[in-house]
N, CA, C and O of each residue as an XYZ file, in Angstrom:
332
protein
N      -2.139      6.887    -21.047
C      -3.253      6.748    -20.118
C      -3.523      5.278    -19.822
O      -3.750      4.905    -18.671
N      -3.497      4.445    -20.859
C      -3.743      3.018    -20.671
C      -2.686      2.392    -19.774
O      -2.993      1.524    -18.957
N      -1.423      2.839    -19.931
C      -0.348      2.321    -19.090
C      -0.587      2.668    -17.631
O      -0.338      1.847    -16.747
N      -1.069      3.882    -17.371
C      -1.362      4.282    -15.998
C      -2.443      3.403    -15.389
O      -2.352      3.020    -14.223
N      -3.458      3.084    -16.168
C      -4.539      2.226    -15.675
C      -4.028      0.818    -15.393
O      -4.426      0.200    -14.406
N      -3.148      0.309    -16.253
C      -2.581     -1.027    -16.026
C      -1.695     -1.039    -14.786
O      -1.722     -1.989    -14.004
N      -0.914      0.013    -14.612
C      -0.053      0.109    -13.444
C      -0.891      0.191    -12.170
O      -0.601     -0.480    -11.180
N      -1.921      1.011    -12.208
C      -2.808      1.140    -11.049
C      -3.451     -0.204    -10.722
O      -3.539     -0.579     -9.554
N      -3.901     -0.929    -11.743
C      -4.509     -2.237    -11.531
C      -3.505     -3.218    -10.938
O      -3.860     -4.021    -10.075
N      -2.260     -3.161    -11.392
C      -1.224     -4.053    -10.869
C      -0.940     -3.753     -9.401
O      -0.735     -4.671     -8.606
N      -0.929     -2.488     -9.045
C      -0.679     -2.099     -7.655
C      -1.827     -2.566     -6.761
O      -1.598     -3.092     -5.672
N      -3.057     -2.371     -7.223
C      -4.218     -2.825     -6.449
C      -4.192     -4.351     -6.321
O      -4.604     -4.890     -5.294
N      -3.715     -5.044     -7.343
C      -3.592     -6.495     -7.273
C      -2.604     -6.906     -6.180
O      -2.837     -7.884     -5.469
N      -1.520     -6.175     -6.045
C      -0.558     -6.449     -4.960
C      -1.242     -6.255     -3.605
O      -1.095     -7.085     -2.708
N      -1.979     -5.171     -3.462
C      -2.696     -4.901     -2.215
C      -3.691     -6.027     -1.943
O      -3.763     -6.530     -0.822
N      -4.457     -6.423     -2.953
C      -5.435     -7.501     -2.780
C      -4.759     -8.803     -2.377
O      -5.276     -9.529     -1.527
N      -3.620     -9.107     -2.969
C      -2.890    -10.325     -2.630
C      -2.410    -10.276     -1.187
O      -2.529    -11.258     -0.454
N      -1.873     -9.141     -0.782
C      -1.434     -9.013      0.611
C      -2.617     -9.183      1.568
O      -2.480     -9.790      2.630
N      -3.769     -8.648      1.187
C      -4.963     -8.804      2.024
C      -5.392    -10.268      2.098
O      -5.712    -10.770      3.175
N      -5.398    -10.948      0.956
C      -5.794    -12.358      0.926
C      -4.875    -13.217      1.782
O      -5.330    -14.118      2.487
N      -3.573    -12.929      1.714
C      -2.585    -13.711      2.457
C      -2.441    -13.236      3.901
O      -1.800    -13.892      4.723
N      -3.052    -12.076      4.198
C      -2.899    -11.436      5.502
C      -1.418    -11.275      5.851
O      -0.982    -11.544      6.970
N      -0.665    -10.825      4.846
C       0.776    -10.676      4.987
C       1.240     -9.365      4.390
O       1.283     -9.239      3.167
N       1.582     -8.407      5.185
C       1.624     -8.450      6.642
C       0.237     -8.230      7.234
O      -0.623     -7.647      6.574
N       0.002     -8.680      8.452
C      -1.330     -8.522      9.055
C      -1.745     -7.057      9.194
O      -2.935     -6.748      9.236
N      -0.778     -6.171      9.264
C      -1.090     -4.745      9.415
C      -1.823     -4.177      8.211
O      -2.446     -3.120      8.306
N      -1.756     -4.868      7.083
C      -2.426     -4.326      5.893
C      -3.945     -4.360      6.060
O      -4.633     -3.411      5.681
N      -4.467     -5.442      6.623
C      -5.912     -5.515      6.855
C      -6.317     -4.528      7.950
O      -7.366     -3.890      7.859
N      -5.492     -4.406      8.972
C      -5.765     -3.437     10.034
C      -5.828     -2.027      9.451
O      -6.686     -1.229      9.829
N      -4.919     -1.732      8.535
C      -4.884     -0.410      7.911
C      -6.122     -0.194      7.050
O      -6.738      0.870      7.100
N      -6.486     -1.197      6.262
C      -7.687     -1.085      5.432
C      -8.904     -0.808      6.305
O      -9.686      0.099      6.017
N      -9.065     -1.588      7.370
C     -10.214     -1.405      8.263
C     -10.201     -0.025      8.914
O     -11.241      0.624      9.020
N      -9.030      0.421      9.347
C      -8.921      1.734      9.986
C      -9.309      2.846      9.016
O     -10.054      3.758      9.375
N      -8.804      2.767      7.791
C      -9.122      3.797      6.803
C     -10.613      3.810      6.483
O     -11.201      4.878      6.313
N     -11.227      2.630      6.400
C     -12.667      2.579      6.133
C     -13.443      3.159      7.320
O     -14.449      3.842      7.130
N     -12.980      2.891      8.533
C     -13.626      3.479      9.714
C     -13.504      4.999      9.710
O     -14.358      5.701     10.253
N     -12.434      5.502      9.092
C     -12.233      6.950      8.990
C     -13.045      7.562      7.850
O     -13.003      8.772      7.629
N     -13.784      6.717      7.130
C     -14.689      7.231      6.113
C     -14.251      7.034      4.669
O     -14.948      7.465      3.751
N     -13.117      6.394      4.456
C     -12.659      6.136      3.095
C     -13.373      4.920      2.531
O     -13.663      3.966      3.254
N     -13.655      4.960      1.240
C     -14.238      3.795      0.576
C     -13.181      2.698      0.502
O     -11.992      2.960      0.685
N     -13.615      1.480      0.237
C     -12.675      0.366      0.093
C     -11.670      0.679     -1.000
O     -10.471      0.470     -0.819
N     -12.150      1.181     -2.136
C     -11.262      1.477     -3.265
C     -10.246      2.551     -2.908
O      -9.058      2.406     -3.197
N     -10.701      3.616     -2.287
C      -9.787      4.699     -1.922
C      -8.777      4.220     -0.885
O      -7.598      4.568     -0.956
N      -9.235      3.425      0.076
C      -8.321      2.886      1.089
C      -7.252      2.016      0.430
O      -6.078      2.100      0.790
N      -7.649      1.184     -0.531
C      -6.683      0.346     -1.242
C      -5.710      1.201     -2.044
O      -4.526      0.875     -2.132
N      -6.194      2.280     -2.622
C      -5.314      3.178     -3.379
C      -4.307      3.853     -2.454
O      -3.144      4.023     -2.820
N      -4.746      4.238     -1.262
C      -3.821      4.818     -0.288
C      -2.754      3.797      0.101
O      -1.568      4.122      0.159
N      -3.178      2.571      0.365
C      -2.230      1.505      0.686
C      -1.301      1.274     -0.502
O      -0.108      1.031     -0.323
N      -1.842      1.350     -1.701
C      -1.041      1.186     -2.908
C       0.087      2.196     -2.994
O       1.156      1.887     -3.522
N      -0.136      3.404     -2.481
C       0.928      4.401     -2.446
C       2.095      3.938     -1.581
O       3.254      4.218     -1.886
N       1.784      3.232     -0.508
C       2.835      2.697      0.359
C       3.586      1.580     -0.369
O       4.809      1.480     -0.268
N       2.850      0.744     -1.099
C       3.482     -0.323     -1.890
C       4.468      0.288     -2.878
O       5.614     -0.152     -2.976
N       4.019      1.300     -3.606
C       4.868      1.950     -4.607
C       6.095      2.575     -3.942
O       7.208      2.463     -4.455
N       5.891      3.220     -2.820
C       6.999      3.846     -2.114
C       8.041      2.807     -1.700
O       9.241      3.043     -1.834
N       7.590      1.677     -1.207
C       8.524      0.631     -0.777
C       9.248      0.019     -1.976
O      10.449     -0.240     -1.908
N       8.532     -0.209     -3.058
C       9.172     -0.725     -4.269
C      10.233      0.265     -4.753
O      11.322     -0.136     -5.164
N       9.912      1.547     -4.703
C      10.871      2.577     -5.104
C      12.132      2.505     -4.248
O      13.247      2.557     -4.766
N      11.949      2.384     -2.939
C      13.098      2.301     -2.034
C      13.969      1.098     -2.380
O      15.197      1.193     -2.387
N      13.335     -0.018     -2.662
C      14.073     -1.245     -2.965
C      14.812     -1.117     -4.296
O      15.997     -1.439     -4.376
N      14.129     -0.654     -5.332
C      14.717     -0.622     -6.665
C      15.651      0.571     -6.890
O      16.791      0.392     -7.318
N      15.188      1.748     -6.612
C      15.951      2.959     -6.933
C      17.082      3.206     -5.941
O      18.210      3.519     -6.324
N      16.759      3.059     -4.671
C      17.727      3.375     -3.632
C      18.610      2.179     -3.274
O      19.595      2.325     -2.550
N      18.255      1.001     -3.781
C      19.047     -0.187     -3.497
C      18.934     -0.664     -2.060
O      19.791     -1.398     -1.569
N      17.877     -0.244     -1.396
C      17.666     -0.657     -0.012
C      16.875     -1.963      0.002
O      16.007     -2.159     -0.849
N      17.152     -2.858      0.944
C      16.366     -4.083      1.035
C      14.953     -3.770      1.548
O      14.723     -2.748      2.194
N      14.016     -4.675      1.243
C      12.666     -4.524      1.782
C      12.772     -4.471      3.293
O      13.477     -5.266      3.914
N      12.061     -3.522      3.870
C      12.098     -3.331      5.314
C      10.661     -3.363      5.821
O       9.899     -2.415      5.633
N      10.306     -4.470      6.465
C       8.942     -4.630      6.959
C       8.583     -3.526      7.945
O       7.465     -3.012      7.912
N       9.503     -3.158      8.810
C       9.214     -2.103      9.785
C       8.934     -0.773      9.101
O       8.026     -0.048      9.509
N       9.699     -0.443      8.067
C       9.483      0.800      7.307
C       8.110      0.752      6.621
O       7.372      1.737      6.605
N       7.790     -0.410      6.059
C       6.516     -0.595      5.353
C       5.336     -0.431      6.321
O       4.380      0.287      6.031
N       5.417     -1.095      7.454
C       4.333     -1.021      8.444
C       4.203      0.398      8.988
O       3.090      0.888      9.180
N       5.323      1.057      9.235
C       5.276      2.438      9.725
C       4.578      3.347      8.715
O       3.811      4.229      9.101
N       4.840      3.137      7.432
C       4.179      3.935      6.390
C       2.685      3.640      6.355
O       1.880      4.550      6.152
N       2.304      2.374      6.550
C       0.884      2.023      6.609
C       0.221      2.748      7.776
O      -0.887      3.269      7.643
N       0.897      2.778      8.907
C       0.328      3.405     10.106
C       0.164      4.910      9.947
O      -0.687      5.508     10.607
N       0.960      5.534      9.086
C       0.862      6.981      8.876
C      -0.272      7.367      7.915
O      -0.653      8.535      7.847
N      -0.806      6.398      7.179
C      -1.883      6.720      6.241
C      -3.055      7.327      6.989
O      -3.347      6.886      8.101
N      -3.739      8.313      6.437
C      -3.766      8.730      5.034
C      -2.650      9.675      4.628
O      -2.616     10.119      3.480
N      -1.734      9.997      5.537
C      -0.578     10.792      5.115
C       0.258      9.936      4.172
O       0.649      8.821      4.520
N       0.528     10.451      2.990
C       1.236      9.690      1.972
C       2.738      9.671      2.225
O       3.293     10.611      2.793
N       3.392      8.587      1.798
C       4.854      8.530      1.927
C       5.493      9.630      1.087
O       4.921     10.107      0.107
N       6.684     10.012      1.500
C       7.395     11.069      0.767
C       7.827     10.582     -0.592
O       8.439     11.333     -1.351
């Protein structure tokens, strides 16, 4: 359980860093859109975190390079979660 909490915190930290750096800019747009749709800041960040995890999985497990277009497309599909 503690490992899950640490992992979740690390993922949210990645989301927060991307927001601070505005890189990619679509991340802030996605956060704002999700909040406008009624999600709390925390829930919106967790949804975005699912996209982060999905992209990391693609890079590590599938051996695919980071693909900004794939990442942004997944952000745009939220709240639908990546496969």
